[in-house]
C-alpha positions in Angstrom: -7.3 77.1 -83.3 -9.2 74.7 -86.0 -7.7 73.9 -89.3 -9.2 72.4 -92.3 -7.7 72.2 -95.5 -9.3 71.5 -99.0 -8.5 71.4 -102.7 -10.5 74.3 -104.7 -14.3 73.5 -106.1 -16.6 76.5 -108.2 -19.3 76.7 -106.0 -19.2 73.4 -104.7 -22.0 71.9 -102.3 -23.4 73.5 -99.3 -21.1 70.2 -97.5 -17.9 72.5 -98.3 -19.0 76.1 -97.0 -19.4 73.7 -93.5 -16.0 72.8 -93.8 -14.7 76.8 -94.4 -17.5 77.9 -91.6 -16.2 75.3 -88.8 -12.7 76.0 -89.1 -10.4 79.0 -87.8 -8.4 78.8 -91.1 -9.3 77.5 -94.8 -6.1 76.2 -96.7 -6.8 76.2 -100.4 -5.0 73.2 -101.2 -3.8 74.1 -104.1 -0.3 72.8 -104.4 -1.1 69.2 -105.3 -2.5 67.7 -108.8 -5.3 68.5 -110.5 -8.1 65.9 -110.7 -9.7 65.7 -113.6 -13.3 64.7 -113.5 -14.1 66.1 -110.4 -15.4 68.6 -109.3 -12.5 71.2 -109.3 -14.5 73.1 -112.2 -17.6 71.6 -112.7 -20.9 71.6 -110.2 -24.7 71.0 -110.5 -27.8 73.5 -110.1 -31.5 73.0 -110.3 -32.8 73.5 -114.2 -36.9 73.8 -115.1 -35.9 69.5 -116.2 -34.1 68.8 -112.9 -30.8 68.6 -111.8 -28.6 70.1 -114.4 -24.5 70.4 -114.8 -22.2 73.5 -115.6 -18.7 72.7 -116.4 -16.4 75.6 -116.6 -13.6 74.5 -118.9 -9.8 74.4 -117.7 -7.7 74.4 -121.0 -4.3 71.8 -121.2 -6.1 69.9 -117.8 -4.2 67.5 -116.9 -3.0 65.1 -113.0 -0.1 66.2 -114.2 -0.3 69.2 -113.7 -0.7 71.0 -110.1 -4.0 73.3 -109.5 -2.2 76.5 -109.5 -0.5 75.7 -112.2 -3.6 75.4 -114.4 -6.6 78.6 -115.7 -10.2 78.4 -116.1 -11.4 79.5 -119.6 -12.7 83.1 -120.1 -15.3 81.1 -122.3 -18.6 81.4 -119.8 -21.1 82.0 -121.8 -22.7 78.6 -121.3 -22.7 78.6 -117.4 -24.3 82.1 -117.6 -27.2 81.2 -119.4 -27.9 77.7 -117.7 -28.1 80.1 -114.4 -30.6 82.7 -115.8 -32.7 80.0 -117.5 -32.6 78.4 -113.7 -32.9 80.8 -111.6 -34.6 83.8 -113.4 -37.7 83.5 -111.4 -35.5 82.7 -107.7 -36.4 84.7 -104.4 -32.7 86.2 -104.2 -32.0 86.1 -108.2 -31.4 90.0 -108.2 -29.0 90.0 -105.6 -27.4 86.2 -106.4 -26.7 85.9 -110.3 -24.7 89.5 -110.2 -22.2 88.1 -107.8 -21.9 85.0 -109.3 -20.9 86.8 -112.8 -18.2 89.1 -111.1 -16.6 86.0 -109.8 -17.2 83.7 -113.1 -15.9 86.7 -115.4 -12.9 87.7 -112.7 -9.9 88.8 -114.7 -7.1 86.5 -112.9 -8.4 83.1 -114.5 -6.5 81.3 -111.7 -8.4 77.8 -110.7 -7.6 78.5 -106.5 -7.6 82.9 -106.9 -10.9 82.2 -108.9 -12.3 79.7 -106.0 -11.2 81.4 -102.9 -13.2 84.3 -104.2 -16.4 82.8 -104.6 -16.1 81.8 -100.9 -14.6 85.3 -99.8 -18.0 87.1 -101.3 -19.9 84.5 -100.3 -19.6 84.8 -96.5 -19.4 88.5 -96.8 -22.7 88.4 -98.6 -23.4 86.2 -95.5 -21.6 89.0 -93.3 -19.5 86.6 -92.2 -15.3 86.5 -92.4 -13.5 84.0 -92.6 -10.0 83.6 -92.9 -8.4 82.2 -96.1 -5.3 81.2 -97.8 -3.6 79.4 -100.4 -0.9 76.0 -99.7 1.5 77.5 -103.0 1.8 80.4 -101.3 3.3 78.8 -98.5 6.7 77.5 -97.4 6.6 73.8 -96.4 7.6 70.3 -96.9 6.2 69.2 -99.7 7.5 65.9 -100.5 6.3 64.4 -96.9 3.5 62.0 -97.1 0.1 63.8 -97.3 -0.6 63.1 -93.7 3.0 64.7 -92.6 2.2 67.5 -94.7 -1.6 68.0 -93.3 0.5 68.1 -89.6 3.4 70.3 -90.6 0.0 73.4 -91.2 -1.1 72.6 -88.6 2.0 72.9 -86.7 3.3 76.0 -89.0 0.0 78.1 -87.7 -0.5 76.5 -84.3 -3.4 74.4 -85.0 -4.5 71.8 -82.2 -7.3 70.9 -83.9 -7.5 70.1 -87.3 -11.2 69.1 -89.2 -10.8 66.7 -91.8 -14.4 65.8 -94.3 -16.3 62.6 -93.4 -14.5 60.8 -96.4 -11.1 61.2 -94.7 -12.1 58.8 -92.4 -10.8 55.7 -94.2 -7.1 58.0 -94.9 -6.5 59.8 -91.7 -6.2 57.9 -87.4 -6.9 60.3 -84.5 -4.4 58.7 -82.7 -1.9 58.9 -85.2 -2.8 62.9 -84.8 -2.7 63.1 -81.2 0.3 62.0 -81.0 1.7 65.0 -82.8 -0.5 67.4 -80.8 -3.1 67.5 -82.6 -7.0 66.4 -82.4 -8.4 65.4 -85.8 -12.0 65.8 -86.3 -14.0 64.7 -88.8 -17.2 67.1 -90.5 -20.5 65.4 -91.0 -23.8 67.4 -92.2 -26.9 67.1 -91.1 -30.0 67.1 -93.6 -30.0 70.2 -95.3 -33.5 71.2 -96.6 -34.9 74.2 -98.2 -37.5 75.6 -100.1 -36.5 75.2 -104.0 -38.7 75.1 -107.0 -39.1 71.2 -107.5 -41.7 69.9 -106.2 -39.5 66.9 -104.3 -36.3 68.1 -102.7 -32.8 68.1 -104.8 -30.0 67.1 -102.4 -26.6 68.6 -102.6 -26.3 71.3 -105.4 -24.2 73.8 -105.6 -24.5 76.5 -103.3 -25.5 78.7 -106.2 -28.9 76.6 -105.9 -29.3 77.7 -101.7 -28.3 81.4 -102.0 -31.0 81.9 -105.5 -33.6 80.5 -103.0 -32.2 81.6 -99.0 -32.1 84.6 -97.7 -28.7 85.2 -95.5 -30.0 84.4 -92.4 -31.6 81.4 -93.8 -27.8 79.9 -95.5 -26.4 80.5 -92.7 -28.5 78.5 -90.3 -27.3 76.1 -92.9 -23.9 76.1 -92.6 -24.8 75.6 -89.0 -26.3 72.0 -89.4 -22.8 70.2 -89.2 -21.7 67.8 -85.9 -17.4 67.5 -85.5 -17.1 63.6 -84.1 
């Protein structure tokens, strides 16, 4: 069984969804410190003027708090206006925009829950089922090192393979995982290109851009553009 763990990000780029797609079980790592100025509450889309950042405020945000202790603001009107102005003429706007709006306006504002809902909604839209859980709801040793926490989670779910984002190569060693009976793999995204409204392709935008411009079948094909090493 392949396991992946990652902090929750708001409508992240397709590489994040490739990680979910590659795993049999994806754990939303919400019992770790909140990272300010990161991608937990913001990302980029393609506006008529080029790349544009959108942000959903997180009241009381602090690196001294866990992600699970924080919630998104209810004020998402600016984000929705940005999306409508940017994608009203996109091929799949009429289907995707209501879906995004429902997620952003979800009654429960918990960061992890809103992000989990977004991942589940996207994969359901694609006709795919993925198993997602939040680490804050699990019973395991949170006092262990970062590496040992991951290994503990692998053993908890009988996972014999742990998939990490490519940046983890500087943090984790394959032999240390192998000694504990877990194969460590790193996911590397291959070039992802699709039809956008711009003349020159703008990479690594929010999954929203992909969904607005690509059919579900095309999105699934893009999700498969990765290698495990």
